[in-house]
C-alpha atoms as one frame of an Amber mdcrd trajectory, in Angstrom:
protein
   1.978  -7.968  12.308   2.502  -9.843   9.072  -1.182  -9.620   8.118  -1.262
  -5.893   8.839   1.795  -5.480   6.790   0.375  -7.307   3.713  -2.700  -5.199
   3.758  -1.392  -1.765   4.724   1.900  -1.511   2.875   0.240  -0.927  -0.376
  -1.764   1.912   1.324   1.356   3.424   2.787   2.973   3.518  -0.783  -0.296
   5.155  -2.269  -0.182   7.840   0.244   3.531   8.462  -0.118   3.310   8.648
  -3.994   0.019  10.463  -4.014   0.776  13.092  -1.431   4.626  13.560  -1.766
   5.073  12.457  -5.336   5.652  16.027  -6.583   8.062  16.775  -3.723  10.200
  13.449  -3.732  10.030  13.045  -7.544   8.946  10.333  -9.920  11.682   7.830
  -9.355  11.431   7.609  -5.543   7.542   7.284  -5.946   8.080   4.314  -8.395
  10.650   2.596  -6.135   8.833   3.122  -2.875   5.367   1.777  -4.077   6.976
  -1.082  -5.992   9.351  -1.961  -3.152   6.309  -2.089  -0.711   4.348  -4.286
  -2.975   7.133  -6.673  -3.367   7.365  -7.053   0.276   3.566  -7.481   0.603
   3.745 -10.193  -2.143   6.545 -12.104  -0.401   4.662 -11.919   2.825   1.498
 -13.250   1.065   3.550 -16.252  -0.076   4.825 -16.652   3.452   1.195 -16.867
   4.583   0.053 -19.069   1.840   2.850 -21.779   1.762   1.865 -23.313   4.987
  -1.597 -23.476   3.907  -0.744 -25.218   0.584   2.183 -27.549   1.641   2.126
 -27.343   5.456  -0.305 -28.150   8.328  -2.640 -25.087   7.506  -2.720 -21.435
   8.331  -0.575 -20.406  11.142  -2.471 -19.119  14.051  -5.778 -19.999  12.690
  -8.499 -21.239  15.148 -11.662 -23.028  14.327 -14.824 -20.987  14.873 -17.421
 -23.840  14.242 -17.518 -23.178  10.522 -13.951 -22.622   9.402 -10.422 -22.401
  10.413  -9.845 -18.644  10.542  -7.229 -16.193  11.696  -8.703 -12.774  12.783
  -6.768  -9.833  13.385  -8.621  -6.841  14.857  -7.594  -3.452  13.632  -9.924
  -0.969  15.394 -13.406  -0.521  16.743 -15.425   0.747  13.687 -19.188   1.148
  14.417 -20.948   1.133  17.578 -24.760   1.579  17.471 -26.968   0.280  20.128
 -26.202  -3.367  20.571 -24.216  -3.564  17.358 -20.422  -3.282  18.150 -18.768
  -3.665  14.780 -14.924  -4.107  14.674 -12.625  -3.630  11.790 -11.205  -7.183
  11.495  -9.101  -8.764   8.976 -10.224 -12.235   8.222  -7.654 -14.663   6.887
  -8.389 -18.271   5.937  -7.558 -20.338   2.990  -9.652 -18.479   0.486  -8.282
 -15.161   1.841  -4.530 -16.605   1.590  -5.134 -17.530  -2.154  -6.451 -14.186
  -2.899  -3.548 -12.399  -1.145  -1.055 -14.292  -3.329  -3.005 -13.564  -6.502
  -3.608  -9.832  -5.662  -0.158  -9.016  -4.363   1.872 -11.111  -6.642   0.266
  -9.742  -9.763   0.200  -6.286  -8.542   3.857  -6.382  -7.509   4.845  -7.497
 -11.071   2.641  -4.927 -12.603   4.363  -2.234 -10.480   7.785  -3.372 -11.716
   6.508  -3.655 -15.327   5.110  -0.112 -15.108   8.611   1.357 -14.192   9.592
   0.710 -17.772   6.136   1.129 -19.547   5.293   4.511 -17.957   8.866   5.740
 -18.122   8.046   8.763 -20.198   4.789   9.698 -18.729   4.994  13.010 -16.864
   2.321  11.929 -14.229   3.723   8.449 -13.332   3.795   9.341  -9.588   0.010
   9.700  -9.762  -0.128   6.497 -11.612   1.683   4.449  -9.137  -0.400   5.935
  -6.202  -3.448   4.819  -8.050  -2.126   1.413  -8.684  -1.106   0.885  -5.071
  -4.656   2.351  -3.956  -6.291  -0.248  -6.224  -4.380  -3.040  -4.606  -5.170
  -1.811  -1.067  -8.947  -1.582  -2.010  -8.817  -5.223  -3.276  -6.953  -6.304
  -0.061  -9.675  -4.706   1.982 -12.349  -6.719   0.046 -10.805 -10.099   0.419
  -9.918  -9.759   4.138 -13.414  -8.470   5.029 -14.948 -10.159   7.990 -18.547
  -8.684   7.489 -20.756  -7.298   4.697 -19.917  -3.663   5.367 -16.181  -4.241
   5.176 -16.579  -5.967   1.929 -18.688  -3.174   0.705 -15.927  -0.732   1.610
 -13.385  -2.538  -0.377 -16.080  -3.239  -3.241 -16.473   0.584  -3.722 -12.982
   1.295  -3.188 -12.038  -1.089  -6.243 -14.753   0.727  -8.337 -13.271   4.086
  -7.411  -9.617   3.133  -8.100 -10.730   1.559 -11.402 -12.389   4.807 -12.374
  -9.215   6.692 -11.568  -6.899   4.253 -13.557  -9.153   3.852 -16.697  -9.421
   7.489 -16.896  -5.865   8.233 -16.108  -5.222  10.047 -19.395  -8.212  12.134
 -18.686  -7.410  14.690 -21.419  -8.467  12.117 -23.859 -12.394  12.149 -24.275
 -12.340   8.321 -25.018 -10.480   7.598 -21.645 -12.820   9.824 -19.729 -15.801
   8.243 -21.178 -14.609   4.711 -20.578 -14.042   5.571 -16.959 -17.358   7.064
 -16.593 -18.982   3.916 -18.327 -17.292   1.603 -15.995 -18.337   3.585 -12.934
 -21.895   3.898 -13.891 -22.342   0.200 -15.179 -20.820  -0.821 -11.862 -23.159
   1.328  -9.900 -26.070  -0.648 -11.453 -24.651  -3.869 -10.154 -23.652  -2.345
  -6.742 -27.192  -1.161  -6.223 -28.254  -4.845  -6.199 -25.305  -5.805  -4.109
 -26.274  -3.097  -1.420 -29.781  -4.336  -1.331 -28.480  -7.772  -0.937 -26.615
  -6.729   2.097 -29.621  -4.894   3.420 -31.660  -8.049   2.915 -29.071 -10.249
   4.577 -29.112  -8.110   7.725 -32.812  -8.092   7.682 -33.356 -11.691   7.343
 -30.318 -13.234   9.084 -30.017 -10.526  11.739 -26.337 -10.465  11.293 -23.719
  -8.287   9.416 -20.657 -10.564  10.181 -20.041 -13.532   8.016 -19.720 -16.054
  10.868 -23.158 -14.997  12.260 -24.729 -15.069   8.787 -23.518 -18.523   8.087
 -24.592 -19.708  11.539 -28.042 -18.322  10.799 -28.276 -20.120   7.517 -27.285
 -23.340   9.178 -30.154 -22.722  11.809 -32.601 -22.084   8.871 -31.595 -25.472
   7.339 -33.158 -26.976  10.452 -36.235 -24.653  11.014 -37.004 -23.967   7.327
 -36.048 -21.143   5.032 -37.772 -17.713   5.630 -40.079 -16.492   3.006 -42.224
 -13.323   2.402 -45.360 -12.249   0.413 -45.010 -10.284  -2.640 -48.201  -9.673
  -4.952 -49.771 -12.829  -3.520 -46.589 -14.855  -4.193 -44.727 -16.658  -1.354
 -41.100 -15.892  -2.248 -38.155 -17.409  -0.774 -36.120 -14.696   1.052 -32.760
 -16.405   0.493 -33.214 -16.691  -3.254 -33.992 -12.820  -3.423 -30.866 -12.082
  -1.317 -28.727 -14.290  -3.353 -29.917 -12.992  -6.701 -29.280  -9.394  -5.466
 -25.736 -10.274  -4.286 -25.056 -11.882  -7.561 -26.219  -8.708  -9.327 -23.260
  -7.076  -7.753 -20.989  -9.732  -8.884 -22.372  -9.418 -12.479 -21.310  -5.762
 -12.370 -17.840  -6.177 -10.986 -17.069  -9.456 -12.968 -18.491  -8.099 -16.272
 -21.001 -10.899 -16.836 -23.603 -10.898 -19.536 -25.803  -7.774 -19.535 -23.493
  -5.856 -17.391 -20.255  -6.655 -19.374 -20.129  -3.418 -21.572 -17.703  -1.573
 -19.310 -14.886  -3.979 -19.695 -13.701  -3.833 -23.282 -13.715   0.016 -22.928
 -11.526  -0.334 -19.885  -8.678  -0.791 -22.304  -8.510   2.880 -22.713  -6.404
   2.994 -19.626  -2.457   2.189 -19.737  -1.763  -1.539 -20.507  -0.518  -2.266
 -16.845  -3.935  -1.214 -15.645  -5.609  -3.628 -17.969  -3.472  -6.410 -16.575
  -4.227  -5.549 -13.083  -7.957  -5.244 -13.607  -8.305  -8.378 -15.567  -5.907
 -10.804 -13.827  -6.094  -9.993 -10.156  -8.343  -7.289  -8.888 -11.691  -5.903
  -9.956 -13.119  -8.648 -12.200 -12.216 -11.268  -9.750 -14.055  -9.626  -7.003
 -17.471 -11.009  -7.912 -16.170 -14.479  -8.213 -14.496 -14.038  -4.818 -17.688
 -12.680  -3.264 -19.872 -15.678  -4.395 -17.181 -18.159  -3.236 -16.909 -16.547
   0.206 -20.758 -16.396   0.512 -21.141 -19.953  -0.645 -22.940 -21.251   2.378
 -25.587 -18.547   1.545 -25.834 -19.392  -2.198 -26.119 -23.084  -1.376 -29.569
 -22.371   0.155 -31.075 -21.212  -3.183 -30.974 -23.654  -6.164 -32.804 -21.109
  -8.234 -29.984 -18.461  -7.610 -27.328 -21.142  -8.462 -29.167 -22.031 -11.781
 -29.234 -18.262 -12.587 -25.464 -18.154 -11.957 -24.870 -21.242 -14.228 -26.989
 -19.903 -17.073 -25.412 -16.274 -16.975 -21.949 -17.679 -16.701 -22.341 -20.034
 -19.590 -23.841 -17.363 -21.700 -21.116 -14.911 -20.827 -18.522 -17.551 -21.820
 -20.034 -18.119 -25.140 -20.900 -14.546 -25.814 -17.516 -13.107 -25.229 -15.799
 -15.949 -27.120 -17.736 -15.033 -30.317 -16.956 -11.317 -30.067 -13.284 -12.099
 -29.538 -13.169 -13.830 -33.084 -13.178 -10.744 -34.996 -11.692  -7.939 -32.880
  -8.624  -6.162 -34.265  -7.248  -4.461 -31.151  -4.806  -6.700 -29.515  -5.861
  -5.701 -25.949  -9.609  -6.065 -26.760  -9.134  -9.647 -27.794  -7.463 -10.441
 -24.578 -10.242  -8.295 -22.663 -13.018 -10.417 -24.253 -10.981 -13.593 -23.476
 -11.054 -12.432 -19.723 -14.910 -11.847 -19.987 -15.284 -15.427 -21.355 -12.981
 -17.083 -18.646 -14.918 -15.270 -15.985 -18.096 -17.004 -17.392 -16.246 -20.332
 -16.705 -15.571 -19.364 -13.075 -19.253 -18.574 -12.487 -20.552 -21.757 -14.188
 -18.215 -23.804 -11.643 -19.589 -21.760  -8.710 -23.165 -22.368  -9.837 -22.855
 -26.022 -10.232 -21.339 -26.211  -6.656 -17.585 -26.836  -7.684 -16.604 -23.813
  -5.781 -13.007 -25.024  -5.589 -12.836 -25.346  -9.300 -14.020 -21.947  -9.839
 -11.409 -20.577  -7.329  -8.863 -22.839  -9.078  -9.475 -21.113 -12.369  -9.378
 -17.755 -10.765  -5.963 -18.659  -9.428  -4.425 -20.073 -12.528  -6.030 -17.437
 -14.694  -4.407 -14.689 -12.974  -0.972 -15.859 -14.080  -1.505 -16.416 -17.752
  -3.857 -13.540 -18.187  -1.456 -11.119 -16.608   1.192 -12.641 -18.845  -0.823
 -12.160 -21.937  -1.764  -8.357 -21.096   1.852  -7.528 -20.067   3.098  -9.308
 -23.198   0.601  -7.331 -25.343   2.032  -4.152 -23.648   5.415  -5.405 -24.752
   4.240  -5.625 -28.253   2.574  -2.288 -28.260   5.778  -0.727 -26.860   7.779
  -2.384 -29.550   5.305  -1.072 -32.314   5.536   2.472 -30.838   1.921   2.187
 -29.191   0.367   0.499 -32.227  -2.444  -1.789 -31.179  -4.214  -2.903 -34.305
  -3.053  -6.397 -35.205  -3.765  -5.592 -38.821  -0.638  -3.327 -38.761   1.488
  -6.021 -37.344   2.998  -9.323 -38.519   6.546 -11.023 -38.439   7.270  -9.657
 -35.092   8.670 -13.004 -33.737  11.999 -12.094 -35.474  12.029  -8.661 -33.978
  10.977  -9.298 -30.316  11.567 -13.133 -29.878  11.479 -13.054 -26.034   8.079
 -11.331 -26.089   7.050 -13.803 -28.622   7.999 -16.821 -26.504   6.222 -15.305
 -23.451   3.114 -14.752 -25.488   3.246 -18.285 -26.750   3.304 -19.551 -23.116
   0.427 -17.382 -22.114  -1.501 -18.576 -25.278  -0.773 -22.253 -24.542  -2.099
 -21.768 -20.894  -5.161 -19.897 -22.004  -6.208 -22.319 -24.711  -5.505 -25.243
 -22.202  -3.057 -27.226 -23.988  -2.421 -30.444 -22.108  -3.071 -34.249 -22.345
  -6.107 -35.524 -20.310  -5.430 -38.283 -17.757  -1.884 -37.013 -17.355   0.055
 -34.502 -15.288   1.148 -32.875 -18.514  -0.549 -29.497 -19.235  -0.290 -25.853
 -18.882  -2.054 -23.963 -16.003  -5.494 -23.290 -17.962  -5.662 -26.913 -19.000
  -6.210 -28.273 -15.580  -8.669 -25.601 -14.187 -10.649 -25.246 -17.363 -11.135
 -28.768 -17.794 -12.219 -29.263 -14.061 -14.941 -26.808 -14.773 -16.195 -28.419
 -17.983 -16.171 -31.852 -16.328 -18.104 -30.466 -13.380 -20.694 -28.847 -15.759
 -21.288 -32.080 -17.354 -21.543 -33.924 -14.034 -24.160 -31.508 -12.841 -26.426
 -32.943 -15.440 -29.988 -31.904 -16.406 -30.869 -29.330 -19.158 -28.994 -26.671
 -17.335 -25.863 -28.734 -16.968 -26.002 -29.857 -20.540 -26.523 -26.274 -21.760
 -23.600 -25.000 -19.825 -21.311 -27.948 -20.840 -21.848 -27.396 -24.623 -21.622
 -23.693 -24.443 -18.237 -24.000 -22.580 -16.917 -26.521 -25.154 -17.799 -24.333
 -28.033 -16.408 -21.285 -26.016 -13.073 -23.294 -25.695 -13.000 -23.876 -29.535
 -13.495 -20.100 -30.130 -10.867 -19.199 -27.385  -8.366 -21.437 -29.086  -9.194
 -19.743 -32.546  -9.135 -16.121 -31.505  -5.940 -16.747 -29.290  -3.947 -18.327
 -32.179  -5.289 -15.707 -34.552  -3.744 -13.072 -32.370  -0.431 -14.953 -32.473
  -0.450 -15.409 -36.191  -1.502 -11.846 -37.000   0.980 -10.297 -34.466   4.021
 -12.551 -34.802   3.862 -14.776 -37.933   3.744 -13.794 -41.533   5.364 -10.706
 -43.127   5.308  -7.189 -41.707   1.907  -5.375 -42.755   2.104  -1.951 -41.198
   3.338  -0.245 -44.445   0.498  -2.040 -46.515  -2.191  -0.687 -44.260  -1.099
   2.893 -44.701  -1.578   2.814 -48.612   1.126   0.584 -50.070  -0.977  -2.418
 -50.749  -4.101  -4.412 -50.072  -5.415  -4.533 -46.470  -3.606  -7.434 -44.549
  -6.844  -8.910 -43.317  -9.452  -8.723 -46.115 -12.111  -9.821 -43.625 -12.206
  -6.338 -42.348 -12.049  -4.355 -45.604 -15.071  -2.400 -46.241 -16.958  -4.040
 -43.410 -15.819  -1.739 -40.561 -18.738  -0.090 -38.807 -16.424   2.353 -37.215
 -13.114   3.805 -38.475 -11.601   5.076 -35.180  -7.852   4.554 -35.105  -6.554
   1.823 -32.635  -3.708   2.832 -30.605  -2.446   2.947 -26.969  -3.568   5.960
 -25.098  -0.091   6.852 -23.862   0.112  10.584 -24.114   3.797  10.433 -24.935
   3.475   8.490 -28.247   6.831   8.042 -29.846   7.338   9.548 -33.228   9.403
   7.574 -35.653  10.627   7.402 -39.175   9.850   4.540 -41.460   7.498   1.645
 -40.529   6.770   0.609 -36.923   8.092  -2.841 -37.769  11.501  -1.467 -38.993
  11.847   0.354 -35.549  10.490  -2.448 -33.446  12.653  -3.413 -30.487  12.428
  -5.788 -27.562  11.135  -4.280 -24.270  13.675  -3.278 -21.493  14.647  -5.807
 -18.847  12.427  -4.216 -16.258   9.439  -5.111 -18.420  10.526  -8.532 -19.236
  11.429  -9.825 -15.703   7.716  -9.819 -14.711   6.966 -11.870 -17.893   9.446
 -14.467 -16.873   7.880 -14.814 -13.328   4.359 -14.985 -14.709   5.375 -17.461
 -17.367   6.462 -19.770 -14.537   2.998 -19.452 -13.033   1.449 -20.128 -16.472
   3.315 -23.259 -16.798   3.283 -24.768 -13.128   0.335 -23.294 -11.345  -2.068
 -25.894 -12.801  -0.251 -29.012 -12.101   1.394 -27.986  -8.798  -1.909 -26.972
  -7.153  -4.274 -29.506  -8.781  -4.513 -31.822  -5.860  -5.550 -28.977  -3.448
  -8.254 -27.693  -5.777  -9.837 -30.564  -7.523  -8.051 -33.808  -6.854 -10.431
 -35.422  -4.380 -12.849 -34.356  -1.714 -10.463 -35.122   1.226  -7.655 -32.885
  -0.159 -10.091 -30.158  -0.947 -11.575 -30.098   2.333  -8.323 -30.192   4.083
  -6.947 -27.411   2.012  -9.855 -25.005   2.209 -10.650 -25.858   5.800 -14.111
 -24.692   5.655 -13.582 -21.479   3.988 -15.812 -22.393   1.047 -18.559 -25.019
   0.720 -17.404 -28.340  -0.803 -19.996 -30.333  -2.510 -18.817 -34.004  -2.302
 -21.163 -35.266  -4.925 -20.199 -32.958  -7.821 -16.505 -33.378  -7.222 -16.876
 -37.143  -7.207 -19.127 -37.143 -10.331 -16.802 -34.832 -12.171 -13.934 -37.335
 -11.890 -16.113 -40.103 -13.442 -17.364 -38.440 -16.443 -17.012 -40.404 -19.811
 -13.753 -40.181 -21.440 -15.080 -38.281 -24.363 -16.097 -35.576 -21.976 -12.619
 -35.442 -20.611 -11.242 -35.069 -24.189 -13.938 -32.601 -25.350 -12.128 -29.323
 -24.459  -8.792 -30.737 -25.886 -10.452 -31.674 -29.160 -12.092 -28.284 -29.297
  -8.715 -26.523 -28.614  -7.149 -28.508 -31.522  -9.849 -27.773 -33.882  -9.631
 -23.995 -33.089  -5.782 -24.036 -33.610  -6.076 -25.779 -36.849  -8.814 -23.432
 -38.143  -6.742 -20.318 -37.174  -3.566 -21.871 -38.776  -5.598 -22.562 -42.039
  -7.254 -19.103 -42.144  -4.309 -16.986 -41.190  -1.197 -18.899 -42.396  -2.189
 -21.467 -45.046  -5.055 -19.612 -46.798  -5.187 -15.916 -45.609  -7.754 -15.103
 -48.279 -10.533 -17.239 -46.390 -11.386 -14.793 -43.709 -12.180 -12.106 -46.273
 -14.408 -14.497 -48.262 -16.223 -15.530 -45.242 -16.728 -12.034 -43.955 -17.936
 -11.000 -47.310 -20.195 -14.025 -47.701 -21.718 -13.220 -44.127 -21.673  -9.468
 -43.747 -24.486  -9.491 -41.421 -23.085 -11.889 -38.885 -19.643 -10.255 -39.186
 -20.987  -6.830 -38.433 -23.001  -8.416 -35.556 -19.840  -9.886 -33.947 -17.564
  -6.942 -34.744 -20.135  -4.546 -32.972 -20.323  -6.827 -29.956 -23.843  -7.971
 -30.529 -24.862  -4.250 -30.694 -25.197  -4.107 -26.892 -23.753  -0.677 -26.718
 -26.197   0.593 -29.436 -29.103  -1.086 -27.611 -28.381   0.495 -24.184 -27.722
   3.790 -25.955 -31.279   3.563 -27.371 -33.086   2.203 -24.264 -31.266   4.018
 -21.459 -28.819   6.734 -22.524 -30.873   8.658 -24.880 -33.919   8.601 -22.854
 -32.027   9.656 -19.820 -30.463  12.492 -21.850 -34.010  13.526 -23.093 -35.448
  13.575 -19.590 -32.374  15.521 -18.307 -32.540  17.987 -21.087 -36.320  18.358
 -20.565 -35.885  18.927 -16.836 -33.063  21.325 -17.439 -34.937  23.419 -20.155
 -38.463  22.990 -18.913 -38.094  22.900 -15.165 -34.850  24.760 -14.450 -34.724
  27.244 -17.299 -38.486  28.116 -17.585 -39.720  27.522 -14.132 -36.777  28.136
 -11.646 -34.789  30.566 -13.519 -37.673  32.226 -15.558 -40.648  32.250 -13.364
 -39.272  31.988  -9.935 -35.783  33.375  -9.579 -36.100  36.118 -12.486 -39.831
  36.656 -11.783 -39.155  37.332  -8.003 -36.424  39.698  -8.980 -38.675  41.551
 -11.311 -41.299  41.868  -8.607 -38.630  43.274  -6.202 -37.605  45.696  -8.823
 -41.215  46.918  -9.247 -41.785  47.520  -5.544 -38.483  49.151  -5.117 -39.205
  51.454  -7.981 -42.386  52.785  -6.334 -40.464  53.216  -2.927 -37.719  55.134
  -4.702 -40.247  57.721  -5.796 -40.817  58.558  -2.102 -37.137  59.699  -1.947
 -37.513  62.930  -3.858 -34.535  64.761  -2.240 -36.402  67.972  -1.276 -36.298
  69.114   2.390 -39.737  70.451   2.501 -41.135  67.001   1.363 -39.377  65.301
   4.173 -40.644  67.956   6.677 -44.204  67.682   5.500 -43.979  63.843   5.764
 -42.710  64.355   9.414 -45.690  66.757  10.302 -48.108  64.159   8.821 -46.397
  61.285  10.882 -46.643  63.407  14.121 -50.163  64.187  13.557 -50.963  60.607
  13.008 -49.176  59.531  16.127 -50.900  62.065  18.194 -54.310  61.037  16.804
 -53.576  57.373  17.746 -52.400  58.197  21.183 -55.568  60.427  21.895 -57.814
  57.789  20.596 -56.103  54.827  22.435 -56.040  56.898  25.640 -59.855  57.382
  25.619 -59.412  61.127  25.729 -62.040  61.368  22.846
């Protein structure tokens, strides 16, 4: 029953808060949903600890491919020979995801009790949070493609509800719609990949699909003809599946929804970016690693897309002003790292970074929420400064998160924060992969590490160091960050979407205050993970092949060669990320502490580049030109040309006019005079008699 409890407790909380929230009140809804998530998180660790530190998953049995524990919930679909059961699949990969999802979600629930305290609709908010968690649990416990798709779409629905939680704000509604539509693009490819898997492999369950792939390795991979080309079927399937991962995990070209998702409440940002939606694509590729290993072309595409995403998002993060958007682009960049690891075959390293990233990214987002709370829902870093004196606890927590994100540590030792171990493992694996693709990925990741360090420390300096700048920005002095003066391409205000914005007198800095204890406790717990998750679990994810194989027990594909080669890369490769991190820190310190005039001079000297980065490489404008405007034009044309003119004007209204014309003639026969009706009756009788005599042959 422990597995069922882990999965369904969040659903129970969502139903109680969603259906009975108005009856039982906000506080009981908060306590019930949060309490159930805490229980689910504790039970998740109960399942995970024997896997990590014991003899493996309790109750698991080998199925020829992996050690798996399966719990049947119900009979789901029965069509012909297909008897599909709803079964919860729990192996090492699932156990890792259960810990990540439920731990972060439980802490976000606790944090939200304080953060959403004044929102009049918080029962609905907590219902959505728990529903989001349940959908992700459905995804990670899926035993077949259809179950995974159910959780996949459930996560998409819940993200739409949470991003657009404050639906009265046009920006929030637009962001929710954007996330929903962009993900549908990826999901279309994912669905085609599922259809292709069933068509080619003849299986809907993962075990059957993996067995079919093993058989193909002996008999040869299937192909099909397309425009006189002989196309590898598994390559097409894997690319379509990866298309779904690109949408959910916000990879390059399908990334545009992620920054706009910041329109939702800050706890939502933490949940989406750390534990649920964006990790779904990484999990899916890792789960289906036996399939992806059959297609070197698909793996190459994954490497290239991941490396470009890591670099692209890092460049955009350099100049963003919204504290949440900086962290959002950091998430996008770190997801690129994970996909590079998956593409080079170091699946354990990719999952390792997913695991460590969840702790420090949730810490950064919730820390940013504490900053926003302290500054009365101000999110623009240009209006902050000097906050370390006002909110020292939040400052310390943000420092820990930044140290983990930037990868502070000493190569070759056990000293380092969480991100140091997992990020370096990926960079070393990319170098070990070799070739042009491996070299490209390696250098893009190293440069991204430098940029990550720069924008992370820029965030810290602008937010916590220096002197308060909120009064200056409102007309009492020069703009605190000259790099943005007169160069903004958009002037919309930046502040949290909370409908209950606190009014206050004086500057936000003067009224800044530390967050309440219910918001700080989750930061303490996440800080422990940001410090220890890397070093404690290193041996299980990346130390040596034997440890990795024992730990994962067949739940993912383990490439012996790439792991061994990654441990024997040159010393300069091992130090490359650390050196990049140091350079980024020094550059941020020099530009925002030592010489704060430098950013303005650089931006003024390179206005085109600055605008290019500030406007996120103009992808939104490009997509608006290529897709949105033509779609609106076609829609308006169909509406005005087809619907208004043809359907309404010619068919509906024209038919109505014809009916009116006919009835107008018929009405004239109804004169109202009795002798007219008597005359008509005589004519009718005469006609009837004439017909009867003629038909009877009397004439």
